[in-house]
N, C-alpha and C positions, 0 to 999 in steps of 0.2 A: 711812525713808520712801522709797517708790518714786519714780522720776522722774515728771515730769508726764505724759508720753505713756503710760507703762505704767499709771499710776494712773487715767488717764481710761478706758482700756480695762477696767480692773478695775471701775471705777464702772459702766460700761455693762453689764458682765456681771452685776453685782449687781442692777441695776435690772430686768434681764430675768428674774431668778429669782423675784421676788416682786411681787405687785400693788402693795404700798405699803411703803415703808421709812421709819421714824421717822428724823429727821435725826441725832439723837444716835447711834443704832445704826449708821447708815451711816458717819458720821465715825469711829466707833470701829473699824469693820471695815477702813477705809482707813488708820487711824493718823494722821489729820489733824484739825485744828480744824474747827469748823463753818463758820468764815469761809472756810477753804481749800476746804471742801466746796462752798460756794456758788459759788466761782470755778470749780471743776471742772464743776459743773452748767451754769454759763453757757457754758463751753467746749463742752460737748456740744450745747447749743442752737445755738451758732454753727456747729457741724458739721452741723446738720439734725436732731438727735434731739429730739423733743418731750418735754421733761421738765416735768411739772407739780409745782409746789411749793404746799403748803398750810401755814397757820399755826395756832397754838393748841396746846392740850395734846395733840391727836392729829396735829399737823403732821408733815409729812415730804415725801417725793418719790416720784413714780411715773412710769413711761414710758407715754405715751399715743399713740394713732394721730395722725399729723401730716399736714401739707400737702405734705411732700416726703419722698422716700425717704432714709434715712440713707446716709452716704457709704460704701457697699459697692462703689462704682464701678459701680453698676448703673443703667441707665436704666429708664424706666417699663416698656418691653416686657420687659426682662430680669427685672424684679421680678415681673411677672405670670407669666412663664414659670416662674420659680423656685417661686412659690407653687403653681401648678397642678401642677407636677411632684412637689412634696413631698406635695400632697394625694392624688395618685394612688398614690404610694409608700406613704403611710400606710394606704391601703386595699388594698394588694397582698396582704396575708396572708403575706408573706415574714417568717419568724421573725427577729427582731432588727432588721429594717429598719422595720417599721410603727411601733414605739414611738419609735425615733430620729427618724423622719420627722415624727411627731406633735409631738415637742418642737421640732423645727426650724420646722415650720409655725406653731406657736404664737408663736414669737418673730418670724417674718416678718410674720404678720398683725397683730401688735401695732402695728407701725410703718407698715403700708401706709395711705396716705390713703384716704378713703372711695371716691373714684372708681375707684381701682385694686382695692379689695376687691370692688366691684360687678363689675368686669371678670373677676376671678378666678372668682367664683361663676357668672357667665354662661357663661364658657368651659367650666367643669367640668360645668355642667348640660346643655350642648348638645354634649358630646363623648362618643362611644361608645368604650369601651375593651373590646377583645376579651378581655383578661385578667381583667376584674373582672365577676363575675356579680351582684353586689349593687347596690342603689340608690346613687346618688351623693348624698353629704352635703355641703352647702356648706362650704367651707373655714372661713368665719367661724364657723359653728356648732361645728365640731370644735374650733377654737381656743378659742372662748369657754368651752365645757364643760371642756376640758382645763385652762383657767385656774382655774375655780372648784374643780375637783378639787384642783389644786395649792395654791390659797389657802385651802382648807377653808372655803368660804362656801356658804350654802344656795342652792338653785336652785329656781325655779318654772317650770313649763311645762304646756302642754296635751298630752294623750296620748290616742291612739286605741288601744283595746284590741284584742285579736285578734278579738273579737266585733263590733267596730265602735263600741263605746260611747265617747263623748267625756268625758274626765275632766280635772280640774285637779289637779296634783300639786305638792307641796313636798317636797324631798328633801335629804339630806346626801350629796352626790356623793362617790364613792370612787375609781373608776377607769373609764377607757374601755377596751373590749376589742374587738378585731377578730376575728371568727370566722365562717367560712363565707361570706365575701363581704359580711358586714354588720357594722355598728358597734353596740355595746351600751354603755349606761351602767349600771354597778353602783352602787347607792345605797341608803341607808336611807330608806324611805318613812315620812314623819312622820305620814301619815294612817292607813296600815295598821299602823304600828309594827312593821315587819319589813323585812328586806332584800329588794330586788327588782332585776331586770335589765330595762332599757327599751331597745327598739330605737330608734335615732336617727332612722330614716326614718318612724317613727310619732310623733315628738316635734316639736312646733311651739312657736313663741314662747318660747324659753328666756329666762329673765330672772334675772340675778344679784340676789339680795335684799340683798347686802352684809352679811348677818348671819353672823358666824363661828360655828363649832361645834367641840366637842372630838371628834376622830375616834373611832368605835367599832370594836372588832375585828370584822373580817369572818369569819363562820363558815368554818373551814377555811383562811383566810388567802390563798387563791389565787383571784383575780378571774376568771381564764379558766376554771378548773374550776367555779366557781360558775355562770357563764353556760352552760357546757356541760351541767351538770346541769339547770339551769332550762329550757333549750331542748331538752333531750334530744338534743343534737347528737352524732353519732358522732365518735369519735376519728379523726383523720387519720393515715394510715400514710405514712412516707417510705421509698420503695423505691429502693435504690441497687444497680445491677448493672454489671458489666464486660462489654461486648458485643464479640465478636470480629468487628468490622466498622468501617470508617473512620467518623470522626465526621460527615463530610458526608453519607454514605449514611443514617446513622441520623437525622440532622437533617431530611433530606428526608422521611422516612417518619413520624417521630413527634415532630418538633421542637416542634409546638404543644402536646404533652402533657407535656413535661419539659425538663430542662436537660441539655445534652450537653457534656462536656469531653473533648478528645482526650487519650489516654494515650500513643499513638505513632501511626505511620502506619496501623496495622492494627486498633487497638483504641480504645475510648472508654468513658467513664463516663457512664451515664445515670441521672438522678435524677428520680423521679416522686412526686408527693404526691397521695394519694387517700384518701377515707373507705372505699372498697371496694378489695379486692385483685384483683377480677375484671378491671377494665379495664387495669391494668398487665400482667396475664397475657395479655390479648388483644393489647395493643400489642407485647409481646415475641414473641408467636406470629406476628404480621404481619411482623416483621423478617426471618424466615427465616435467622437467624444463631445460632451458639452464644453462650451467655452464662453468667456466674458471678454468683451472688447475694452481695452484700456485706452487705446488711441489708434488712429485719429477719429474724430467724429464722422468724417465723410465715409469711413469704412462701415460704420453702422448703417448709413444710408445705402451704401452699395449692397450690403447683405440683405437689407429690406427689399431692395429692387429684385435681387436674385430670388429671395424667398417668395415674393409675390408671383413672379413668373412661374416658379416650380409648382406652387399651389394651384395656380390657374390651370397649368397643364394637367395636374392630378384631377381637378374637378371636371375638366373637359374630357378626360380619358376614362372616367370612372365607369362608364357603361361597358367598356371593353372587358373589365375585370369583374363586372357584376357587383361593384361596390355600392352599397346602399347608404354610405355615409357621406356621399358627395355634397349634400346640402351643408353639412357641417364644415367640410373642407372649403366650400365656396364662401361660407360665412367667415372662416378664419382668414382667407385670402382678402376678403373685403376689409377686415380689421387692420391688416398690414398696410 
């Protein structure tokens, strides 16, 4: 058996992973008696974690929103700042961070008291982020839908279709997907008897029915690919180049369009993500510096196509400037 302190932390972690734990199952996971489990639950309550206990055949424990923040050594202002920051990160579209931030946001919102959850939603609704093009979704809505996906419980909500029609839906939620600055819910629609993707900014009054369901296999198995196909969203390209220019110079010129990492005093790595290869090409042209493409291979083909067209234009226009080197230019264009 683990010591009391480590067992209490394990208990807290388990309570955060499921909506409801039967007492016998929880005691078995911890390797203790149900009497010891009750003492450990009381210890969590003394620390400020609101653990609800229910009796009967379906009795057990679950973590609920409480009147005080748990002892993360955070005051109210820090708790609000943490939730707001994770909500923004969850909608950043940064691969790997959005899903992790969504899990963290779910855990924090679970234990925020109502007054602080209201402040989180107000702050996010009234804050403009230059890095996010999509609509702001309340942190509580994101967290609540993430929880029903995790707990495999049916969800009801009002939904506005693309044509403006108001509908009532009941679904079996599967996954949340961040794509193109928006959040989508992938779910099996019990009315249409088919899989659908729902934009969260068109979804209102989400309600957990508390009715469990057996998960169905999603066609293709990839929720992000399902949304991309359903919305006909173009695939984003990640362009990585090594630029023969100092990082500070590159950051001043194109820092708002990509991430810059210094390689040495004279070179840097520039990463840009775009559904079109045209604007990374324009950004690199504006730099006025040599560069080497690291990835993807199709960006090399794209640059070759642009270069060929520009050289052809120079060759055809050489007579206007009295350029006597146009044969060489035409020869270079032919090589490309």
